[in-house]
N, C-alpha and C positions, 0 to 999 in steps of 0.2 A: 422762423425768426422769433426771437424771444425778447420781450420788454419787461424790465424790472421796475416795479413801483416802490418808491421809497418816500419817507416823510416823517416829520415829527409826530409824537403822540397828539391826537386830537385834530390832526390836519385834514382828515377825511380820506386818507389813502385807501383804507379797506372798503369804504363806501364806494369810491370810484372803481376799485377793482370789481366789486359786485355789479356795478352798473355797466361796466365794459364787457363783462363776461356772462352776465345773467346768473351769477352764483348766488346762492342763498345761504343763510346760516348766521351765526353769531358774529359779533364785531371783532376788532383786532385783539392783540394780546396773544396770538398763537405762538408756539415755539417753532413750528415748522412753516416753511413757505407754502402758500397756496398757489396752485397753477390752474389757469383756465384759458379758454379760447375766446377771443374777442372777434366778433364779426365787424368788418370794416364797412360802415354805411356807404352806399353808392347809389345816388339817385338815378344814374344811368341804367343800372340793373333794373330798377323799378320800371323805368320807361320802356326798356327793351322787352321786359316780361309782358307788359301791356300790349306790345306790338305782336309778339310771337306766340303768346299764350302757351308757354312750355309746361311740361309735366313737372319740371323741377327747376328751382332757382337757387343758385349758389353764389354767395358773396365771398370775397377775399377774407382770409382769416389770419390772425397773428396770435402767438402764444403770449400770455400775460402772467407775470409772477408777482404776487403780493409778498415782497421780500420780508422774511422773518429775521429776528435778531434785534438787537437794540436799534433805535432810530439814529440816523446820523446826527452828530452834534450833541448827542446825549450819552450818558454812561450807564443807561439801563438801571437807574435807581442808585447807582454808586455815586460817591462824592466826585463831582466834576474836577476837584483839585487833585484827585489821585490819578496820575498819568498812567499807572499800570492798569488800573481798572478800566480806564477809557481805552487803552490800547487793546486789552483783551476783548472788550465789547466791540470795538471797531473791527477787529479781526474776524469776528463772527459774521458781521454784516457784509464786509467786503468780500469774504469768501462766497457768500450767497449771491453776490452781484456779478462775480467774474464771468459766469456763463451767460450773462445777458448781453444782447446785441445793442440795446439802447436803454436809457434810463428815463423814467417819468417821475419827476420830483414834484410832490404835492406840498404846498404851503398854504396855511390859512391866513386870511386877511381880516377876520372878524374877531371880536373879543369873546373869550371863552370863560365860563364861570370857574373852570378848573385851571386853565393855563394862563388866564389873564389877557392883557392886550397883545395884539399881534404886530410883528414887524416882518413882513414877508421877505424883504430884502436881506435882513439879518439872517433869517432862517435859511434861505437858499444859499447865501454866502457861506454859512456854516457847513451846509451840506457839501458845497464845492470844495471848501478847505479840507474837509476830511477825505475827499476823493484824492486831492493833491497829496495829502500826507501819506495815504496808502501807496500811491504811485512812487513817492519819494523813497519809501522803504525798498520797493522793488528795484528801482533804478540805481540807487546807491549800492545795494547788495551786488547787483550784476557788475557795476563799474568796479567795485573793489575786487571781485573775483578775476575780472579781466586784467586789471592793473597788476595783480599779484603773479600773473603768468610771466615766466621769463621769456617765452617765445610766443608770438601771436601770428596767426595767419593774416592775410590781407583782409579777409572778411571780419576777423576778430578785431583788427585795427579800426575798421569802419564802425563796427558795433561799439567799441570803446568810445570813439569820437561822438557817436550818437548818444550814448548813455551820459557822457559828460555834458552835452548840450541839454539833455532832459533834466539832469540834476540842477543845472544853472537856472533853467526856466522855472522848474517846479519850486526851487528855492526862492524865487521871486514872487511866488504865489500865483503863477500862471498855469492853467491847465494845458495838457498836451495839445489840444485842438487850437490853442492860441499861439503855438510856437512856430507856425508857418512851415511845418514839415512837408516834404514832397510826398506824392502818392506812394512812391517806392519806399520811402522811409516809414510811412504809416503802415504799409503792408508788412514791413519787417517786424513790427511791434506786436503783431496779432497773437503770438504765442506767449506773451508775457502776462496776460490777464490784467492789463492796465485799465483804470476806470475813467480817468479824466479825458481819455481819447474817445470814449463812447458818445454817440449822439445823445443829446438831452432835450427833453421837453419839460417845461415848467407849467404846472397847472395851479393857478391861484384860486383857492376856494373862498368865495365871498358869501355873505349872508344876503337875505332877501332885500333889505334896504340898500345895501351897497350895489346889488345887482340892478335894482331899479334906478339908482342914481348913476350907474355906470362909472363908479369911482370907488376907491378904497385907499387906506393909508399907504403913502409912498408909492403910489401907482407910477408916477413918472420915473422915479428911481428904479423901480422894478423893470420897466420897459427898457430903460437905458442899460441896466445890467445885462439883460438878455440880448439886446442888440449888439453890445460890445463883444459878446462871446459867441454870437451866431446861434443862440438858443431860441427855439420856438416857444412862444408864450400863449397860453389859452386861459381865459378867465371864465369861470362858471360858478354856479351855485349848486352844490351837491344836494341840498334840500329840495330845490325846485326840480332838479334832474330826477330825484327819487320819486317825486310826485308824478312826473310825466311817465316814468317807467311803470308805475302802478295802474295807469289808465288803460282802458281798452284801446286798441289800435285806432278805432274810428273817432275816439275823443281826443287823441293826442294832438292832431293838427289844429283843432279848435283852441286847445289850451296854449299851444305854441304861438298861435296868431294873437292871442290875448296879451302876450308878453312882447309882441311886436318883433319877433325874431323869425328868421327863415330856416335856421337849423338849430338843433339842440346843442348844448355844450358838449355832450358826450359824442355827438357826431363830429364836431370840430376837433375834439380831443383825439378821437380815433384817426381822423385824417392827418392830424399833426404828427402823431406817433408813426403812422404808416410812411409819411414823407420823410421823417427823421431817419428811418431805416434805409432810405434810398430806394424805396420800392415804387413801382408803377403797376398798373393793371392793364392787361390786354383782355379783350372780351371775345367770347364765342357765343353764337346764338343758334337757335333752331327749335323745332317742336319738342325735342327731348329735353333740352336744358338751355337756359341762359346762365352764363357763368363768368365771373371775374377771376382772372388768373394772376396772382402776384409774382412779379419777377423783379430782379435788380435793374435799376436804370442803367442803360448802356448795353444791354444784351442784344445780340443780333436775332434775326428771325429764326435761324436754325437753332440757336441756343434756347430761345423761348419755346420752341416746339417741344423741347425735353420736359417742360413743365407739365405737358399733357401726357406724353409717353416717349420713352427713349426710342421706340421704333420709328416714331414720326421724325425725330431728330436724325436718326441714321438714314432714313429713306427720303429726307427732305428734297423736294423738287422746287416748289414755289410757294409763296404765301399770297393769297388773295385777300386784299385789305381795303377796307373803307373806314375812315375815321368816324367816330361817333358824331362829331359836330357836323360833318358833311352829310351823314345819314339823316340827321335831324332837320337839316336845311331842306332836303328834298322830300322827306316824309315817309319813304318806304324803300325796301330793297329793290323793288321793280323800278321805281323812279331813279334810284341811285345808279342802276345799271344803264338806264336810258340816258342819264345825264353824264355818264362816263366818269363818275367819281371813284369807281372801283379801280384798283391798280394791282398789277402783279409785281411782287418784290422778290429779289433773290436772297440767298442765304446770308449775305453780309448787310442786309438792310437793318438799321438800328431801330428797334421797336420804340413806339411812342405811347404815352398814356392815352387810353381810350381807343386804340386801334381795335377794330372788329375784324377778326382773322378767321380765314378758312385755310388750313394748311393742306397743300397738295403733296403727297408723298408716295413713294413706292413701298408697298408692304414687304416686310421681311419674309424671306423664303426659308 
């Protein structure tokens, strides 16, 4: 699963990319997109590793792209009044985003010596408008081609009706996720590379004073904008997060407690992005390894087994499961067995986040 990070110049998007992926190097301004792997923080893995003392600990991971090209809402140095320059620049960026499964939009809330005062709501609205504009071009083009056909199949008639609805909604400034489409209709759009249908997380980058105050310009409006669109919102201070990342592991908890927080902003951001992708984690434990396995929400036990190995899926017999919360209540594997909180589930059991699983299967012959 791939997440694309986008944002205006000076928003801190490249800093957040580095914090999420552990990447090093110079700041933004690259011509090519940078790709990294982000580890998804999971306190459950830390606790289970303490219980089982495994030789290896593996967290869930997602691919993160610091999307290159001009920033949305900008013309990459060109005159904003020149629609052709903006269109060319927008094409570069949208093409870089089409292969992403979700978008992380970074906006600043602090005053910048170079960029001036911040309006995070205007910034994210500008980003969203450009996504809608890009989708409008795609939907109108497909609608025109279908309309021009003298004969259309039943499927093409349905597609034309859907494209007409998309054009109407997009023309009203609504993203595709706001149009109330059915799951089947959304699935039919996967091949179009549409952008406003992608899950979105907004990260508001504040300065230290704003972070301490727990407030920033137009905060209430920002929260309302995200709530109306079903967008996850995370507020963090990239400067503080960078300081935390540079500390030795043993000093980080002390630093975090001084700020009166239980989790870092990067932890919250990673979890929000993970959730926006529709992912959950099931867990496996043992002396060899404690591991979190990312799967799409709604998968069955047999389907989840394929995340480990296709042979386990093919030879699936049963899944022996205890939830992480139940295990923590009783304190140990032995106590969990004695308390009867382990259960055997069949192939159609729908996996839940935090299920600790041992798959029973018949080895391939």
